[in-house]
C-alpha positions in Angstrom: 0.4 -0.2 -0.1 2.9 2.6 0.6 3.4 5.2 3.4 1.6 8.1 4.2 3.6 9.8 2.3 3.1 7.7 -1.0 -0.5 8.3 -0.6 -0.9 11.5 -0.3 1.6 12.1 -3.3 -1.0 9.9 -5.7 -3.5 11.9 -4.5 -2.0 15.0 -5.1 -1.1 13.6 -8.7 -4.8 12.1 -9.2 -6.1 16.1 -8.0 -3.4 17.7 -10.9 -4.5 15.1 -13.7 -8.5 15.6 -12.8 -7.8 19.1 -12.8 -6.4 19.1 -16.5 -9.0 16.6 -17.7 -11.8 19.6 -16.5 -10.1 22.1 -17.7 -9.4 20.7 -20.9 -13.1 19.9 -21.1 -14.3 23.5 -19.8 -12.3 24.4 -23.2 -14.3 21.9 -25.5 -17.8 23.7 -23.9 -16.4 26.9 -24.9 -15.7 25.7 -28.4 -19.0 24.1 -29.0 -20.9 27.6 -27.4 -19.0 29.5 -29.4 -20.0 27.6 -32.4 -23.5 27.3 -31.3 -23.6 31.5 -31.1 -22.1 32.1 -34.1 -24.3 29.7 -35.8 -27.9 31.1 -34.5 -26.6 34.1 -35.8 -28.7 33.0 -39.3 -32.3 31.6 -39.2 -33.8 30.2 -42.6 -34.0 33.3 -44.0 -30.6 34.9 -43.5 -29.3 36.7 -41.0 -31.7 37.2 -37.9 -32.9 40.7 -36.5 -30.5 43.7 -35.7 -32.1 43.0 -32.1 -31.5 39.4 -32.2 -27.9 39.7 -33.2 -27.1 42.0 -30.6 -28.0 39.4 -27.8 -26.0 37.0 -29.6 -23.0 39.2 -30.0 -23.1 40.4 -26.6 -23.1 36.8 -25.6 -20.3 35.3 -28.2 -18.3 38.5 -27.0 -18.6 37.2 -23.3 -16.5 34.1 -24.1 -13.5 36.6 -25.0 -10.9 38.2 -22.8 -11.3 41.9 -22.4 -8.1 42.5 -24.6 -8.9 39.4 -27.1 -7.9 39.2 -30.8 -10.5 37.4 -33.4 -8.5 36.7 -36.7 -10.7 35.6 -39.2 -7.9 37.4 -42.0 -9.1 38.1 -45.5 -12.3 38.9 -46.4 -14.2 38.1 -42.4 -11.6 40.5 -40.7 -9.3 40.7 -37.4 -10.8 42.8 -34.0 -9.2 43.4 -31.0 -10.5 43.7 -27.8 -14.4 42.3 -26.6 -16.2 45.6 -27.7 -14.8 45.7 -31.6 -15.5 41.5 -31.4 -19.4 42.2 -30.6 -19.6 44.9 -33.2 -18.0 42.4 -35.5 -20.9 39.6 -34.5 -23.7 42.4 -34.9 -22.5 42.4 -39.0 -23.3 38.7 -40.3 -20.8 38.7 -43.9 -23.1 35.7 -44.8 -26.6 34.5 -45.1 -26.3 30.9 -43.2 -23.1 29.0 -41.7 -22.9 25.8 -40.3 -19.4 25.1 -37.4 -17.8 21.9 -36.7 -14.6 22.3 -34.9 -13.0 18.8 -35.3 -9.5 16.9 -34.2 -9.4 19.3 -30.9 -5.5 19.5 -29.4 -5.3 21.8 -26.3 -2.8 22.0 -24.2 -3.4 23.2 -20.8 -0.6 24.9 -18.3 -2.0 26.5 -15.5 -4.2 29.8 -16.0 -3.0 28.9 -19.9 -4.1 27.0 -22.5 -3.6 26.8 -26.8 -5.8 24.8 -28.7 -5.8 23.6 -31.9 -8.8 22.6 -33.9 -10.1 22.0 -37.5 -12.7 23.8 -38.5 -15.1 22.6 -41.3 -18.0 25.4 -42.1 -20.5 24.9 -44.9 -22.0 28.5 -45.5 -24.0 31.1 -47.6 -22.9 34.3 -48.8 -24.6 37.1 -48.8 -25.5 36.6 -52.5 -27.1 33.0 -52.1 -24.3 31.0 -53.3 -23.3 27.7 -51.4 -19.3 27.2 -49.8 -17.7 25.1 -48.0 -15.2 26.5 -46.0 -12.1 24.4 -44.2 -9.4 25.5 -42.1 -7.1 24.8 -38.8 -7.9 27.8 -35.9 -5.1 27.9 -33.5 -6.4 29.8 -30.0 -5.2 30.6 -27.1 -7.4 30.8 -23.8 -7.2 32.4 -20.3 -8.8 31.1 -17.1 -10.4 34.8 -16.0 -11.8 34.3 -12.8 -12.0 30.7 -12.6 -14.0 30.5 -16.2 -11.8 30.0 -19.5 -12.0 32.5 -21.6 -10.7 32.5 -25.8 -7.6 35.2 -25.3 -6.9 35.0 -29.5 -8.4 32.9 -32.0 -6.4 32.6 -35.6 -8.5 31.1 -38.7 -6.4 30.0 -41.2 -8.5 28.5 -44.2 -7.5 25.2 -45.9 -10.0 25.9 -48.8 -13.3 28.2 -49.2 -15.2 25.9 -52.4 -18.5 26.6 -54.1 -21.0 24.0 -53.6 -23.0 23.9 -57.2 -25.3 21.2 -55.8 -26.5 24.1 -52.7 -28.0 23.7 -49.5 -32.0 23.6 -51.1 -32.6 20.5 -48.8 -31.2 22.0 -45.9 -33.2 22.4 -42.4 -31.7 24.9 -40.1 -33.4 24.2 -36.8 -35.2 27.5 -35.6 -33.7 28.6 -31.9 
């Protein structure tokens, strides 16, 4: 069984491992919430009304630190600070999107963490043309007041390709 000191070391080791797993799961939930809110900005007929968008954008911005950087590059742009992120999400650049974040790689070190996600997003441009977007997103997270938040999010688009068949039968659930 070992000495009391051995038992104490084992318990401390288990506590550290459990905390790392809990932190990793919290970051997964943070990312899922981000995707859920980003996609909720669109209904069956395109972007939601301004009042609805403002509420969703406020919730999205709350997932970021005060000085966070959101960088989607190229056509989607870059924002610095929670308020700028809020403003960006009040102005959808698409008619629809649906984010899939897969293959997460998450590393936690104390109150900071890093993640890399593959992103797949069927989306419809403002002119109604459907596209597939795939990319890689590199994130940094900070624990603030016991809660994990995005400190930076950087998207690198791997491809953005038209989908000629369209989404005619795509049913976006109402939220």
